[in-house]
N, C-alpha and C positions, 0 to 999 in steps of 0.2 A: 441614546437617540435611535429611532427605528424608522427606516424608510421602506415603503411598499410600492411594488409595481402595480398591484391590483388587489382588491379585497374580494374574497369569496368564501364559501363554506368549505373549509379545508378538510380533505379526507386522508391524504397521504403527505406527511411533512418530513423533510430531511433537514437536519442541522449539520452544517459543516464547521467544525472547530478548526481554527487557523484559516478562516475563510478569506482573509486578505492576502493569502499567498498568490503569487503570480501563476501558480498551477491551477487555481480554481476555475478560470474560464474553460480550461480543457475538459473539465468534468461535464460541462453542458454540451460540448462537442461530442463527447462519448455517449452522453445520455440520448442524444438525437439518433444514434445508431441502434438503439435498443427499444424494446416495447415496454420497458419498465416505466410505470406511470407515477409521477409525482405531481402534486398540486401546489406545493410550496417548497422552496429551498431557502433556508435562512443561513446567511453567512455570519459567523461569530468571530470577533477579533477584538483587540484592545484599542486600535486606532480607528476612530470614526472616519477620519480623512481617507485612510487607505481602504477601508471597507467600501466607502462611497465610490472610489475609483474602480475597484474590482467589481463591485456590485453593478454599477452602471454599465461597465464593459460587458459583463456577463448577461445583462438584460439585452444588450444589442445582439450578442451572439444567439441567445435564445430566440429572439424575434426573427433573426435572419434564417434560423434553422426550423422555424415553425413550431417551437416548443410551447405548449400551453401550460406554462408553469409560472407561478408568482415567485419572483426573486426578491427577498428581503434581506436586511442586515441589521445586526444588533450588537452592541457592546456589552449587554447584560446577558450573561450566559444562562442564568437561572430563568429569566423571562423567556429567552429564546427556546429553551428546552421544554417548556410547559406543553404537555400533551403531544410531543413529537413522536413519530413512529420509528425514525432512524436517526442515528448520530454517527457521523463520519469524523474521526479524529485524525487530522493531518498536521497537528501542531509540531513545530520544530523549534524548541526553546533555544533562544540565542540566534536563530536564523542561520543563514549561510555563513555569516562571520563566525558564529560559535562553532559550527562544524569544521571550518577551516582551521580555527585555533586548536581544536581537539586533535585533529590529525597532525598538525605541525608539531605540537608538544610531544605527542607520542612518537613521532618519527625522530625527533631530536633526542629522545630518551633511549632510542635503540629498539623500541617495540615494533614488531611487524605483525602481519595478519590483520584482520579487520578489528583490531583492538579498539578502534573508535566506538564500537558498539557498546563498550562499557562506559565510555564517557557520555555517549548518547543516553544510556540508561540513567546515569546520574542526573542529566539534564531533563529528560522527558518523563521518567516514571512519576515523580511527584506531581507534576501538573496533570498528567493523565489520570492519576488517582483522584485528584481534586475534581476533575471533570466527571469521572465515573460516579463519584459520590453525589454530585449535584444531579446527575441523570437518575441515580437510584431514587432520589427524593421526588424529582419533578416528572420523570417519565419512566417509572419502574418496569414497564412492559416494552420499552423501546429496545431495538437491536443496536448495540454499540459496536461499530465497525472501526477497528484500529488500523491505521495506515502509517503510524509513526514508528520510527525505529528506536530501539530494537523490538520488532513486532512481537515476537514470542515472549520476551521478558515482560513487556508491558501487559500483554494479555494474561500472563500468569499472575502478575501482581494484582490486576483487577479481579481476577477469579478468586484470589485468596482473601480479598478485603471487601468485596461487594457481592450482591446477589444478582446483578444485572447480567443479561445475556450478551456476551462479548465474543466477537470473532476477529481474527487477524487476516489481513489480505496482503498479497505481494504480487508484483507484476512478473516475477521470475518465470513462473510456469507459462504465462502467456507469451513471453518472448521466446521460450523454447518451442512452443507450439508453432509459432510463425516460422522459426528456423527449420523445424522438421518438415513443414509443408514445402519449403523450398528444396530441401534435400531429397524429398520423395517426389518432387515435381507434381504436386497435386494442389487444388484450391484449398485455401486455409479453412474455409467453412466445413470441409469434409473431414478435417483432422480432429480426432478426439484423443486427449492425453490423460492417462491415469498417473497422477502426480501425488506423492505423499511425502511426509516429513514435516519439518518446521522451517521457519523463515531462513532462507539462504543455506539451508541444510536439507535438501530434498532429493528425491530420486524419481525417475520415470520407470514405472513397472510395465506399461504397455502403451503402444501407439496404434490407433485404429483408423482406418479409412473406410468409410461406408460400412462400419461395424466389423471389418475384417482386420485382424492383427497384422501390422507391418513391422513388428518389433525386430524380427530376425533380419528382414531386409534393411531396416534402418541401421542396425548394429553393423551389418556387413559394409554399408556405405561409410559409416563412421570409422571403421577399422581400415578399409581400403584407402580412404582419403586421409587417414591419420589425422583426424580432427582432434587437435590437442585439447580444445576447450571442453570436450566431452570425455576426457580420460579414456581414449580409445584403447589403451593397453589393458583396461580392466573391465570393459563392458561385457565381454563373454564370460569372464571369471565369475561375475556376480549376476549376470543376466539383467542388469539394471543400467540406466543411463543417468549420470549426473554431470553438472557443469563443473569444470575444474575450479572455477571461481567459488563454487559453493563449498568445496573442500578447503580452500585456502582462506576464504574471506568470511567464513561464518562468524557471527558475533557470539557463537556458543562454544567455540573452541578455546581451550586455555591459551593465554598469551604466551608468545615465544619471543626470545630475544635474538637479535642478530649476533653472529659470531664476532668475537672481539677483533678478529682479523679482517672482518668485512668492512 
């Protein structure tokens, strides 16, 4: 079943996979802050009931924020993807309950680090490949944007098995940018961060304010304040900044086990 807020000649369409997620309305709040123009956003999910709730709420948010976008929803992925320009994958197979179960089972087995990334891969890669293959058939020129974890593993799997254009996104660099603005005491919009690496395993090579590098100053602040989350002991050694959580929690680091005495 398909519901539409309005009908028009569509020029830029986005399909959100996992569209019944409670996070979906936040997308429209973020969209209102940017000039990126979409004429339709179609939410795709398995439950018509959940889609209608989230879709209707998203319509209210869009209207309140003055967004001129048609918000639709559909349980038929193939139909929804037809002629779309962008596809955002935020599917979390098993939902929150599945994620909790994975982490609990790994903890009980004595596995530490972000080992749940491997369980997430088992859950999410098959459905992501199914979606990518449908996209390859229905919208071969669309940009497939993956926001499901483990991001890099899913992107690699899609790249190896399909010809679609796929990119992965993560909020990590954005949260670091906001943090750096606070440490440097400058407006966020003036801060530009050069960030490279893979999901949850990246480094900052430079931080600029008004196009002037503030990397040395920022490293001095991190060292002086002994900011542990940025590995202050090593920033000068490598001339790079990374979050301690990226070193410990990467879904790309081999699994480790707790000492038997722990």
